[in-house]
TIKOL-728407 format. One record per residue: residue number from 1; residue in one letter; x, z, y of N, C-alpha, C in turn. Coordinates in Angstrom, 3 decimals, padded with zeros to 6 digits. Layout:
% residues N
NUKOL   i aa      n_u      n_w      n_v     ca_u     ca_w     ca_v      c_u      c_w      c_v
NUKOL NUM  A        X        Z        Y        X        Z        Y        X        Z        Y
...
% end
This chain:
% residues 261
NUKOL   i aa      n_u      n_w      n_v     ca_u     ca_w     ca_v      c_u      c_w      c_v
NUKOL   1  X  000.829  000.000 -001.206  000.000  000.000  000.000  000.868  000.000  001.263
NUKOL   2  X  001.949  000.795  001.245  002.848  000.898  002.390  003.492 -000.451  002.683
NUKOL   3  X  003.984 -001.139  001.626  004.603 -002.445  001.801  003.601 -003.462  002.343
NUKOL   4  X  002.368 -003.351  001.915  001.343 -004.285  002.383  001.095 -004.145  003.887
NUKOL   5  X  001.331 -002.954  004.426  001.169 -002.746  005.861  002.374 -003.225  006.653
NUKOL   6  X  003.577 -003.067  006.083  004.817 -003.449  006.780  004.881 -004.951  007.004
NUKOL   7  X  004.531 -005.744  005.995  004.653 -007.207  006.093  003.786 -007.775  007.216
NUKOL   8  X  002.482 -007.431  007.301  001.688 -007.934  008.433  002.225 -007.468  009.785
NUKOL   9  X  002.747 -006.226  009.842  003.280 -005.714  011.099  004.478 -006.534  011.552
NUKOL  10  X  005.386 -006.865  010.616  006.554 -007.682  010.942  006.126 -009.079  011.392
NUKOL  11  X  005.110 -009.615  010.724  004.621 -010.955  011.050  004.127 -011.014  012.503
NUKOL  12  X  003.323 -010.019  012.873  002.782 -010.014  014.232  003.866 -009.740  015.273
NUKOL  13  X  004.867 -008.957  014.911  005.980 -008.701  015.828  006.759 -009.976  016.120
NUKOL  14  X  007.023 -010.758  015.050  007.738 -012.031  015.217  006.920 -012.999  016.058
NUKOL  15  X  005.609 -013.042  015.831  004.753 -013.952  016.581  004.697 -013.580  018.061
NUKOL  16  X  004.878 -012.313  018.384  004.910 -011.890  019.773  006.230 -012.268  020.435
NUKOL  17  X  007.325 -012.250  019.666  008.652 -012.549  020.214  008.818 -014.025  020.493
NUKOL  18  X  008.293 -014.888  019.608  008.508 -016.332  019.720  008.030 -016.884  021.062
NUKOL  19  X  006.783 -016.603  021.511  006.356 -017.142  022.808  007.222 -016.676  023.969
NUKOL  20  X  007.718 -015.414  023.886  008.537 -014.885  024.962  009.889 -015.580  025.018
NUKOL  21  X  010.389 -016.072  023.873  011.714 -016.683  023.842  011.670 -018.173  024.113
NUKOL  22  X  010.470 -018.753  024.108  010.339 -020.194  024.342  010.168 -020.451  025.821
NUKOL  23  X  011.168 -021.004  026.472  011.097 -021.306  027.888  010.812 -022.788  028.071
NUKOL  24  X  010.072 -023.146  029.116  009.749 -024.558  029.317  010.995 -025.402  029.526
NUKOL  25  X  010.999 -026.581  028.967  012.136 -027.479  029.113  012.178 -028.039  030.519
NUKOL  26  X  013.395 -028.293  030.997  013.565 -028.872  032.314  013.196 -030.344  032.293
NUKOL  27  X  012.348 -030.805  033.226  011.969 -032.214  033.242  013.190 -033.120  033.440
NUKOL  28  X  013.238 -034.212  032.709  014.321 -035.173  032.883  013.775 -036.571  033.143
NUKOL  29  X  012.477 -036.689  033.333  011.865 -037.988  033.595  011.637 -038.121  035.091
NUKOL  30  X  012.523 -038.870  035.738  012.443 -039.031  037.191  011.122 -039.661  037.607
NUKOL  31  X  010.582 -040.531  036.775  009.341 -041.229  037.111  008.148 -040.285  037.188
NUKOL  32  X  008.270 -039.089  036.636  007.157 -038.135  036.629  007.282 -037.091  037.737
NUKOL  33  X  008.332 -037.189  038.536  008.491 -036.248  039.642  007.467 -036.538  040.738
NUKOL  34  X  007.079 -035.499  041.456  006.126 -035.637  042.559  006.890 -035.945  043.836
NUKOL  35  X  006.793 -037.199  044.296  007.488 -037.645  045.501  006.446 -038.204  046.464
NUKOL  36  X  006.433 -037.688  047.682  005.450 -038.090  048.689  006.175 -038.574  049.936
NUKOL  37  X  005.858 -039.805  050.422  004.992 -040.809  049.792  005.654 -041.434  048.574
NUKOL  38  X  004.858 -042.104  047.754  005.373 -042.690  046.527  006.403 -043.766  046.845
NUKOL  39  X  007.599 -043.712  046.235  008.626 -044.720  046.503  008.225 -046.110  046.022
NUKOL  40  X  008.928 -047.108  046.530  008.673 -048.496  046.136  008.953 -048.689  044.653
NUKOL  41  X  010.058 -048.134  044.157  010.370 -048.260  042.733  011.167 -047.066  042.244
NUKOL  42  X  010.918 -046.690  040.988  011.649 -045.600  040.329  012.027 -046.061  038.928
NUKOL  43  X  013.296 -045.932  038.598  013.774 -046.205  037.244  014.404 -044.930  036.699
NUKOL  44  X  013.838 -044.396  035.622  014.328 -043.145  035.044  015.301 -043.423  033.909
NUKOL  45  X  016.319 -042.559  033.779  017.305 -042.712  032.701  017.343 -041.519  031.753
NUKOL  46  X  016.510 -040.530  031.957  016.324 -039.469  030.976  017.414 -038.436  030.856
NUKOL  47  X  018.288 -038.327  031.862  019.341 -037.313  031.828  019.169 -036.403  033.035
NUKOL  48  X  020.197 -035.598  033.340  020.074 -034.686  034.465  021.414 -034.482  035.155
NUKOL  49  X  021.355 -034.322  036.468  022.513 -033.924  037.267  022.378 -032.447  037.570
NUKOL  50  X  023.452 -031.704  037.381  023.407 -030.265  037.600  023.992 -029.933  038.969
NUKOL  51  X  023.143 -029.391  039.825  023.600 -028.874  041.110  024.053 -027.432  040.894
NUKOL  52  X  025.326 -027.171  041.148  025.854 -025.819  040.946  026.930 -025.524  041.994
NUKOL  53  X  027.682 -024.463  041.791  028.674 -024.038  042.781  029.844 -025.000  042.913
NUKOL  54  X  029.981 -025.922  041.972  031.040 -026.934  042.062  030.613 -028.152  042.880
NUKOL  55  X  029.354 -028.256  043.177  028.841 -029.440  043.855  029.354 -029.509  045.295
NUKOL  56  X  029.803 -030.693  045.687  030.307 -030.945  047.038  029.618 -032.184  047.593
NUKOL  57  X  029.287 -032.149  048.872  028.702 -033.303  049.553  029.815 -034.090  050.231
NUKOL  58  X  029.899 -035.381  049.964  030.861 -036.261  050.615  030.112 -037.210  051.544
NUKOL  59  X  030.666 -037.414  052.747  030.054 -038.328  053.713  031.113 -039.263  054.279
NUKOL  60  X  030.643 -040.355  054.903  031.563 -041.262  055.578  032.260 -040.506  056.700
NUKOL  61  X  033.594 -040.555  056.700  034.366 -039.715  057.617  034.389 -040.239  059.047
NUKOL  62  X  034.111 -041.520  059.253  034.251 -042.105  060.590  032.918 -042.223  061.319
NUKOL  63  X  031.938 -041.452  060.935  030.611 -041.554  061.538  030.075 -040.155  061.832
NUKOL  64  X  029.986 -039.829  063.118  029.535 -038.493  063.511  028.111 -038.213  063.063
NUKOL  65  X  027.249 -039.234  063.112  025.863 -039.053  062.710  025.767 -038.732  061.222
NUKOL  66  X  026.607 -039.389  060.423  026.612 -039.115  058.992  027.134 -037.702  058.712
NUKOL  67  X  028.124 -037.281  059.491  028.639 -035.916  059.324  027.543 -034.894  059.617
NUKOL  68  X  026.732 -035.175  060.652  025.624 -034.278  060.971  024.616 -034.223  059.834
NUKOL  69  X  024.337 -035.380  059.242  023.394 -035.422  058.125  023.954 -034.694  056.904
NUKOL  70  X  025.251 -034.798  056.691  025.868 -034.053  055.598  025.707 -032.556  055.784
NUKOL  71  X  025.883 -032.084  057.010  025.711 -030.661  057.298  024.243 -030.244  057.173
NUKOL  72  X  023.344 -031.138  057.565  021.914 -030.860  057.417  021.567 -030.670  055.936
NUKOL  73  X  022.033 -031.594  055.086  021.775 -031.471  053.648  022.420 -030.214  053.089
NUKOL  74  X  023.621 -029.903  053.546  024.305 -028.694  053.092  023.483 -027.449  053.414
NUKOL  75  X  022.936 -027.377  054.624  022.122 -026.223  055.022  020.900 -026.082  054.119
NUKOL  76  X  020.225 -027.199  053.842  019.017 -027.154  053.022  019.339 -026.741  051.583
NUKOL  77  X  020.377 -027.320  051.003  020.723 -027.005  049.620  021.277 -025.585  049.497
NUKOL  78  X  022.061 -025.164  050.484  022.630 -023.811  050.447  021.525 -022.767  050.529
NUKOL  79  X  020.531 -023.031  051.366  019.399 -022.103  051.481  018.628 -022.027  050.167
NUKOL  80  X  018.468 -023.169  049.509  017.750 -023.201  048.239  018.533 -022.509  047.134
NUKOL  81  X  019.823 -022.816  047.049  020.630 -022.353  045.918  021.105 -020.916  046.068
NUKOL  82  X  021.255 -020.455  047.313  021.766 -019.107  047.515  023.270 -019.036  047.581
NUKOL  83  X  023.931 -020.186  047.636  025.392 -020.245  047.821  025.695 -021.491  048.642
NUKOL  84  X  026.907 -021.544  049.213  027.255 -022.653  050.098  027.557 -023.921  049.303
NUKOL  85  X  026.891 -024.999  049.675  027.210 -026.323  049.152  028.029 -027.009  050.233
NUKOL  86  X  029.312 -027.178  050.003  030.240 -027.604  051.039  030.159 -029.103  051.314
NUKOL  87  X  030.585 -029.466  052.537  030.671 -030.866  052.945  032.136 -031.232  053.060
NUKOL  88  X  032.494 -032.423  052.551  033.888 -032.856  052.545  033.992 -034.289  053.027
NUKOL  89  X  035.091 -034.615  053.682  035.434 -035.980  054.068  036.931 -036.165  053.832
NUKOL  90  X  037.407 -037.379  053.613  036.646 -038.619  053.537  035.939 -038.763  052.187
NUKOL  91  X  035.131 -039.822  052.090  034.329 -040.035  050.889  034.924 -041.117  049.999
NUKOL  92  X  036.244 -041.290  050.034  036.875 -042.367  049.274  036.731 -042.175  047.774
NUKOL  93  X  036.866 -040.945  047.307  036.815 -040.684  045.874  036.024 -039.407  045.616
NUKOL  94  X  034.688 -039.490  045.693  033.867 -038.282  045.557  034.059 -037.548  044.238
NUKOL  95  X  034.186 -038.267  043.111  034.366 -037.616  041.822  033.087 -036.999  041.290
NUKOL  96  X  033.216 -036.222  040.214  032.061 -035.618  039.571  031.561 -034.421  040.368
NUKOL  97  X  030.359 -033.964  040.051  029.703 -032.837  040.724  029.523 -033.105  042.214
NUKOL  98  X  029.374 -034.356  042.615  029.319 -034.672  044.033  028.006 -035.345  044.419
NUKOL  99  X  027.691 -035.208  045.702  026.588 -035.931  046.323  027.209 -036.796  047.406
NUKOL 100  X  027.066 -038.096  047.292  027.769 -039.043  048.150  026.785 -039.724  049.089
NUKOL 101  X  026.973 -039.533  050.404  026.142 -040.166  051.424  026.933 -041.291  052.072
NUKOL 102  X  026.394 -042.492  052.048  027.145 -043.622  052.598  026.229 -044.635  053.259
NUKOL 103  X  026.728 -045.261  054.330  026.025 -046.363  054.971  026.484 -047.656  054.312
NUKOL 104  X  025.579 -048.288  053.595  025.898 -049.535  052.891  024.611 -050.303  052.645
NUKOL 105  X  024.547 -051.503  053.195  023.369 -052.346  053.007  023.786 -053.815  053.089
NUKOL 106  X  024.582 -054.270  052.122  025.123 -055.630  052.196  024.056 -056.719  052.206
NUKOL 107  X  022.910 -056.469  051.590  021.849 -057.479  051.532  020.824 -057.326  052.656
NUKOL 108  X  020.970 -056.293  053.464  020.039 -056.073  054.562  018.623 -055.750  054.118
NUKOL 109  X  018.465 -055.172  052.945  017.130 -054.934  052.394  016.513 -053.609  052.820
NUKOL 110  X  017.321 -052.689  053.319  016.807 -051.351  053.601  016.123 -051.241  054.961
NUKOL 111  X  016.514 -052.067  055.921  015.944 -051.961  057.252  016.345 -050.658  057.927
NUKOL 112  X  015.455 -050.142  058.783  015.771 -048.955  059.569  015.656 -047.669  058.759
NUKOL 113  X  014.715 -047.601  057.812  014.440 -046.343  057.131  014.549 -046.414  055.607
NUKOL 114  X  014.885 -047.565  055.058  014.984 -047.682  053.606  016.258 -047.062  053.066
NUKOL 115  X  016.279 -046.815  051.757  017.437 -046.193  051.124  017.394 -046.454  049.622
NUKOL 116  X  018.501 -046.169  048.974  018.547 -046.175  047.510  019.234 -044.901  047.050
NUKOL 117  X  018.560 -044.194  046.169  019.067 -042.922  045.638  019.373 -043.113  044.165
NUKOL 118  X  020.651 -043.046  043.814  021.068 -043.186  042.432  021.592 -041.870  041.893
NUKOL 119  X  021.057 -041.443  040.759  021.415 -040.133  040.188  021.894 -040.328  038.757
NUKOL 120  X  023.122 -039.915  038.484  023.644 -039.886  037.123  023.942 -038.431  036.767
NUKOL 121  X  024.439 -038.201  035.567  024.760 -036.816  035.193  026.044 -036.321  035.858
NUKOL 122  X  026.742 -037.223  036.571  027.992 -036.854  037.239  027.901 -036.864  038.764
NUKOL 123  X  026.982 -037.664  039.312  026.992 -037.878  040.755  025.617 -038.264  041.270
NUKOL 124  X  025.367 -037.889  042.535  024.200 -038.370  043.277  024.717 -039.254  044.403
NUKOL 125  X  024.253 -040.501  044.457  024.678 -041.443  045.494  023.471 -041.837  046.326
NUKOL 126  X  023.575 -041.639  047.633  022.506 -042.008  048.555  023.064 -043.016  049.550
NUKOL 127  X  022.515 -044.233  049.530  022.989 -045.298  050.404  021.838 -045.824  051.244
NUKOL 128  X  022.148 -046.176  052.488  021.149 -046.748  053.395  021.877 -047.565  054.449
NUKOL 129  X  021.117 -048.443  055.112  021.718 -049.249  056.159  021.846 -048.508  057.473
NUKOL 130  X  020.966 -047.516  057.688  020.946 -046.753  058.935  020.886 -045.260  058.624
NUKOL 131  X  021.365 -044.413  059.541  021.262 -042.968  059.318  019.839 -042.486  059.068
NUKOL 132  X  018.846 -043.133  059.702  017.454 -042.730  059.456  017.095 -042.886  057.988
NUKOL 133  X  017.606 -043.925  057.341  017.361 -044.117  055.915  018.009 -043.022  055.083
NUKOL 134  X  019.206 -042.610  055.471  019.863 -041.490  054.782  019.005 -040.240  054.898
NUKOL 135  X  018.473 -039.994  056.097  017.641 -038.806  056.297  016.399 -038.856  055.424
NUKOL 136  X  015.745 -040.016  055.342  014.557 -040.138  054.489  014.930 -039.904  053.024
NUKOL 137  X  016.061 -040.429  052.604  016.497 -040.225  051.232  016.803 -038.769  050.922
NUKOL 138  X  017.327 -038.052  051.913  017.581 -036.620  051.739  016.275 -035.879  051.456
NUKOL 139  X  015.190 -036.292  052.118  013.899 -035.639  051.875  013.423 -035.886  050.447
NUKOL 140  X  013.641 -037.098  049.946  013.287 -037.375  048.549  014.108 -036.505  047.609
NUKOL 141  X  015.395 -036.391  047.889  016.249 -035.539  047.059  015.751 -034.099  047.088
NUKOL 142  X  015.369 -033.605  048.242  014.842 -032.242  048.345  013.554 -032.085  047.541
NUKOL 143  X  012.725 -033.123  047.536  011.445 -033.031  046.834  011.607 -032.963  045.324
NUKOL 144  X  012.666 -033.546  044.795  012.835 -033.523  043.337  013.696 -032.356  042.876
NUKOL 145  X  014.139 -031.512  043.815  014.768 -030.233  043.460  013.748 -029.159  043.776
NUKOL 146  X  012.887 -028.862  042.836  011.833 -027.882  043.059  011.969 -026.737  042.069
NUKOL 147  X  011.172 -025.729  042.268  011.300 -024.523  041.456  011.095 -024.796  039.968
NUKOL 148  X  010.264 -025.746  039.627  010.020 -025.993  038.209  011.137 -026.806  037.551
NUKOL 149  X  012.202 -027.134  038.320  013.352 -027.805  037.711  014.569 -026.883  037.652
NUKOL 150  X  014.362 -025.611  037.945  015.476 -024.668  037.851  015.842 -024.454  036.385
NUKOL 151  X  017.127 -024.558  036.089  017.565 -024.393  034.707  017.551 -022.924  034.320
NUKOL 152  X  017.798 -022.664  033.046  017.807 -021.288  032.553  018.998 -020.488  033.076
NUKOL 153  X  020.027 -021.183  033.575  021.211 -020.505  034.090  021.049 -020.272  035.587
NUKOL 154  X  021.137 -019.025  036.051  020.943 -018.747  037.478  021.921 -019.532  038.349
NUKOL 155  X  021.423 -020.063  039.439  022.284 -020.786  040.372  022.532 -022.234  040.027
NUKOL 156  X  021.953 -022.723  038.932  022.113 -024.115  038.528  020.759 -024.806  038.604
NUKOL 157  X  020.742 -025.961  039.264  019.502 -026.710  039.446  019.671 -028.096  038.825
NUKOL 158  X  018.681 -028.517  038.082  018.731 -029.823  037.429  017.938 -030.853  038.220
NUKOL 159  X  018.514 -032.038  038.365  017.857 -033.149  039.036  017.767 -034.299  038.041
NUKOL 160  X  016.563 -034.799  037.806  016.375 -035.896  036.861  017.135 -037.137  037.319
NUKOL 161  X  017.709 -037.856  036.361  018.542 -039.004  036.696  017.746 -040.308  036.727
NUKOL 162  X  018.301 -041.274  037.456  017.678 -042.581  037.584  017.958 -043.163  038.949
NUKOL 163  X  017.179 -044.146  039.334  017.365 -044.822  040.628  016.033 -044.918  041.356
NUKOL 164  X  016.053 -044.536  042.621  014.886 -044.660  043.490  015.232 -045.605  044.626
NUKOL 165  X  014.445 -046.648  044.778  014.564 -047.553  045.919  013.311 -047.413  046.756
NUKOL 166  X  013.496 -047.218  048.065  012.325 -046.933  048.881  012.512 -047.441  050.302
NUKOL 167  X  011.432 -047.903  050.872  011.352 -048.262  052.292  009.880 -048.160  052.683
NUKOL 168  X  009.576 -047.902  053.955  008.193 -047.615  054.333  007.292 -048.842  054.291
NUKOL 169  X  006.074 -048.626  053.818  005.066 -049.684  053.861  004.494 -049.820  055.274
NUKOL 170  X  004.412 -048.688  055.976  003.894 -048.678  057.339  004.989 -048.187  058.277
NUKOL 171  X  005.289 -048.974  059.289  006.377 -048.617  060.201  006.007 -047.456  061.119
NUKOL 172  X  004.706 -047.268  061.365  004.233 -046.201  062.248  003.462 -045.196  061.407
NUKOL 173  X  003.995 -043.982  061.300  003.372 -042.933  060.488  003.325 -041.667  061.342
NUKOL 174  X  002.114 -041.219  061.682  001.997 -040.221  062.739  001.039 -039.087  062.397
NUKOL 175  X  001.195 -038.012  063.171  000.281 -036.872  063.142  000.125 -036.349  064.567
NUKOL 176  X -001.043 -035.773  064.881 -001.264 -035.174  066.195 -001.433 -033.664  066.064
NUKOL 177  X -000.832 -032.935  066.996 -001.047 -031.493  067.124 -001.621 -031.239  068.513
NUKOL 178  X -002.814 -030.662  068.568 -003.495 -030.410  069.837 -003.126 -029.018  070.333
NUKOL 179  X -002.120 -028.978  071.217 -001.715 -027.696  071.799 -002.462 -027.414  073.097
NUKOL 180  X -003.254 -028.382  073.545 -004.029 -028.174  074.768 -005.180 -027.209  074.527
NUKOL 181  X -005.925 -027.433  073.454 -007.070 -026.560  073.165 -006.631 -025.224  072.567
NUKOL 182  X -005.605 -025.254  071.731 -005.052 -024.025  071.138 -003.536 -024.102  071.255
NUKOL 183  X -002.950 -023.212  072.011 -001.517 -023.266  072.282 -000.724 -022.782  071.072
NUKOL 184  X  000.380 -023.499  070.780  001.301 -023.118  069.714  002.686 -022.904  070.317
NUKOL 185  X  003.398 -021.913  069.831  004.726 -021.602  070.357  005.722 -022.693  069.997
NUKOL 186  X  006.889 -022.642  070.621  007.958 -023.606  070.319  008.338 -023.541  068.845
NUKOL 187  X  008.464 -022.335  068.304  008.855 -022.198  066.898  007.773 -022.740  065.970
NUKOL 188  X  006.509 -022.564  066.329  005.424 -023.132  065.522  005.494 -024.658  065.518
NUKOL 189  X  005.733 -025.234  066.685  005.826 -026.695  066.790  007.006 -027.203  065.968
NUKOL 190  X  008.119 -026.518  066.010  009.289 -026.926  065.230  009.004 -026.850  063.731
NUKOL 191  X  008.234 -025.856  063.324  007.887 -025.754  061.902  007.025 -026.934  061.482
NUKOL 192  X  006.091 -027.352  062.350  005.284 -028.532  062.055  006.184 -029.764  061.930
NUKOL 193  X  007.146 -029.896  062.826  008.073 -031.031  062.777  008.853 -031.034  061.471
NUKOL 194  X  009.259 -029.863  061.005  009.965 -029.776  059.715  009.088 -030.299  058.583
NUKOL 195  X  007.807 -029.935  058.591  006.889 -030.439  057.566  006.766 -031.958  057.646
NUKOL 196  X  006.653 -032.483  058.862  006.529 -033.931  059.031  007.761 -034.649  058.497
NUKOL 197  X  008.937 -034.104  058.797  010.180 -034.715  058.326  010.235 -034.740  056.805
NUKOL 198  X  009.774 -033.665  056.175  009.826 -033.559  054.717  009.011 -034.666  054.055
NUKOL 199  X  007.926 -035.080  054.722  007.069 -036.129  054.170  007.268 -037.487  054.859
NUKOL 200  X  008.381 -037.606  055.592  008.847 -038.899  056.141  007.932 -039.460  057.216
NUKOL 201  X  007.241 -038.584  057.944  006.482 -038.999  059.118  007.471 -039.280  060.244
NUKOL 202  X  007.258 -040.370  061.005  008.249 -040.726  062.025  007.746 -040.652  063.468
NUKOL 203  X  006.475 -040.261  063.677  005.934 -040.154  065.029  005.067 -038.900  065.119
NUKOL 204  X  005.177 -038.197  066.237  004.452 -036.939  066.422  003.755 -036.975  067.778
NUKOL 205  X  002.421 -036.973  067.763  001.635 -036.946  068.995  001.384 -035.488  069.362
NUKOL 206  X  002.012 -035.039  070.439  001.831 -033.677  070.929  000.868 -033.738  072.117
NUKOL 207  X -000.371 -033.285  071.908 -001.440 -033.404  072.908 -001.306 -032.258  073.905
NUKOL 208  X -000.732 -032.554  075.091 -000.295 -031.523  076.015 -001.314 -031.147  077.086
NUKOL 209  X -002.276 -032.001  077.374 -003.185 -031.682  078.474 -004.589 -032.188  078.190
NUKOL 210  X -005.536 -031.364  078.585 -006.952 -031.687  078.508 -007.662 -030.669  079.392
NUKOL 211  X -009.002 -030.702  079.440 -009.691 -029.762  080.328 -009.562 -028.313  079.860
NUKOL 212  X -009.163 -028.094  078.590 -009.011 -026.719  078.087 -007.646 -026.098  078.399
NUKOL 213  X -006.668 -026.916  078.795 -005.365 -026.333  079.088 -004.320 -027.380  079.446
NUKOL 214  X -003.345 -026.970  080.262 -002.195 -027.811  080.660 -000.941 -027.134  080.129
NUKOL 215  X -000.161 -027.858  079.336  000.874 -027.178  078.546  002.322 -027.536  078.885
NUKOL 216  X  002.581 -028.317  079.908  003.964 -028.663  080.211  004.266 -028.394  081.680
NUKOL 217  X  005.401 -027.784  081.921  005.805 -027.413  083.273  006.178 -028.657  084.085
NUKOL 218  X  005.611 -028.741  085.296  006.030 -029.707  086.297  006.503 -028.884  087.496
NUKOL 219  X  007.801 -028.848  087.703  008.359 -027.895  088.678  007.809 -028.106  090.082
NUKOL 220  X  007.487 -029.334  090.447  006.972 -029.603  091.789  005.474 -029.302  091.924
NUKOL 221  X  004.809 -029.022  090.779  003.383 -028.689  090.778  003.158 -027.413  089.944
NUKOL 222  X  003.602 -026.289  090.462  003.551 -025.049  089.659  002.149 -024.582  089.305
NUKOL 223  X  001.145 -024.913  090.119 -000.213 -024.437  089.833 -000.791 -025.041  088.549
NUKOL 224  X -000.238 -026.173  088.113 -000.723 -026.772  086.869 -000.570 -025.800  085.701
NUKOL 225  X  000.560 -025.092  085.671  000.768 -024.136  084.578  000.286 -022.736  084.934
NUKOL 226  X  000.335 -022.394  086.220 -000.155 -021.066  086.621 -001.626 -020.923  086.249
NUKOL 227  X -002.398 -021.946  086.519 -003.829 -021.899  086.232 -004.163 -022.609  084.913
NUKOL 228  X -003.719 -023.850  084.782 -004.057 -024.633  083.584 -003.412 -024.125  082.315
NUKOL 229  X -002.289 -023.429  082.448 -001.614 -022.903  081.261 -002.100 -021.539  080.830
NUKOL 230  X -003.074 -020.989  081.560 -003.523 -019.615  081.273 -004.797 -019.565  080.444
NUKOL 231  X -005.280 -020.713  079.973 -006.542 -020.741  079.233 -006.380 -021.492  077.915
NUKOL 232  X -007.322 -021.256  077.017 -007.429 -022.044  075.793 -008.812 -021.823  075.196
NUKOL 233  X -009.193 -022.653  074.255 -010.510 -022.556  073.629 -010.651 -021.207  072.926
NUKOL 234  X -011.784 -020.550  073.148 -012.025 -019.262  072.494 -011.415 -018.093  073.213
NUKOL 235  X -010.881 -018.307  074.411 -010.226 -017.224  075.127 -008.750 -017.154  074.770
NUKOL 236  X -008.118 -016.056  075.080 -006.688 -015.927  074.824 -005.889 -016.319  076.045
NUKOL 237  X -004.605 -015.997  076.028 -003.785 -016.166  077.232 -003.231 -017.575  077.408
NUKOL 238  X -003.376 -018.438  076.399 -002.857 -019.792  076.524 -001.339 -019.815  076.523
NUKOL 239  X -000.772 -020.657  077.372  000.677 -020.763  077.447  001.090 -022.177  077.823
NUKOL 240  X  002.409 -022.362  078.035  002.924 -023.693  078.351  004.397 -023.748  077.981
NUKOL 241  X  004.922 -024.966  077.940  006.341 -025.184  077.645  007.078 -025.466  078.945
NUKOL 242  X  008.198 -024.783  079.149  009.050 -025.151  080.271  009.663 -026.524  079.991
NUKOL 243  X  010.208 -027.134  081.027  010.844 -028.434  080.823  012.006 -028.326  079.843
NUKOL 244  X  012.725 -027.208  079.907  013.852 -027.006  078.986  013.360 -026.853  077.546
NUKOL 245  X  012.262 -026.125  077.362  011.697 -025.970  076.017  011.197 -027.299  075.460
NUKOL 246  X  010.550 -028.073  076.324  010.046 -029.365  075.854  011.191 -030.298  075.486
NUKOL 247  X  012.266 -030.292  076.278  013.445 -031.100  075.948  014.029 -030.683  074.604
NUKOL 248  X  014.012 -029.380  074.351  014.519 -028.855  073.081  013.661 -029.345  071.913
NUKOL 249  X  012.339 -029.366  072.099  011.428 -029.861  071.057  011.678 -031.335  070.789
NUKOL 250  X  011.836 -032.114  071.854  012.077 -033.550  071.701  013.374 -033.803  070.943
NUKOL 251  X  014.424 -033.052  071.273  015.705 -033.223  070.568  015.592 -032.792  069.113
NUKOL 252  X  014.895 -031.688  068.866  014.703 -031.198  067.503  014.032 -032.269  066.653
NUKOL 253  X  013.027 -032.943  067.219  012.334 -034.013  066.499  013.242 -035.228  066.327
NUKOL 254  X  013.970 -035.590  067.375  014.850 -036.762  067.313  015.933 -036.588  066.256
NUKOL 255  X  016.424 -035.372  066.092  017.425 -035.095  065.057  016.860 -035.333  063.660
NUKOL 256  X  015.539 -035.350  063.543  014.862 -035.611  062.267  014.192 -036.994  062.265
NUKOL 257  X  014.624 -037.826  063.211  014.169 -039.220  063.311  012.655 -039.302  063.487
NUKOL 258  X  012.160 -038.412  064.350  010.752 -038.382  064.705  010.640 -038.558  066.222
NUKOL 259  X  009.797 -039.492  066.642  009.567 -039.752  068.062  008.328 -038.991  068.516
NUKOL 260  X  008.454 -038.239  069.616  007.310 -037.526  070.168  006.651 -038.366  071.250
NUKOL 261  X  005.342 -038.515  071.130  004.571 -039.251  072.143  003.478 -038.339  072.679
% end
């Protein structure tokens, strides 16, 4: 009788352990990744590139704009990974464990915002004809490094391998934020711009004035903000942007290849 009780108990114990030890496999099918907007073409190769502490970003050394983009990617990846992903120049021989950013468009197929992202188990190569294309490709790379692709080893991130070729179907892609009716702070506006950049929006309509509020400083007409900047829909104190703050917003957007209108 005692043995008859032990065997079922062991069976149920093993069945409880098995689900706990089975961890979901890391996706390796690039074609199944969620990329917004959908790229023009995706070819998956079924392997993975490991982003880890050995990974280095290489950029074209003779281009200040490319160096800035390399640092931008480094900041984003370092924040995600929890360790510094360094930037190195020149990019003559990137080697393994590298992410290579380069301006190259011999056939002229990429235009202003197109790019090609090639991922092998040794290297990530991002090529475009213009820096704006590199920036758009960086957003795609960020989108395919998500929490559900984190490997079982802490600090290591897997990126599905293959090739993505992409360029915009619509040259004008925009969103409007109405700060006239409801005022948003500079930091709130910058956060919206970050979201737009992530999804490759290239134009931002900032609605600055209407009968509910005036939101931009005109130094020669101070009453516009003294009175017009003090109201908003539903009450509240309203607000406005100084000329210096607005210039800062415009530059912040321009650094992400977004035009404010």
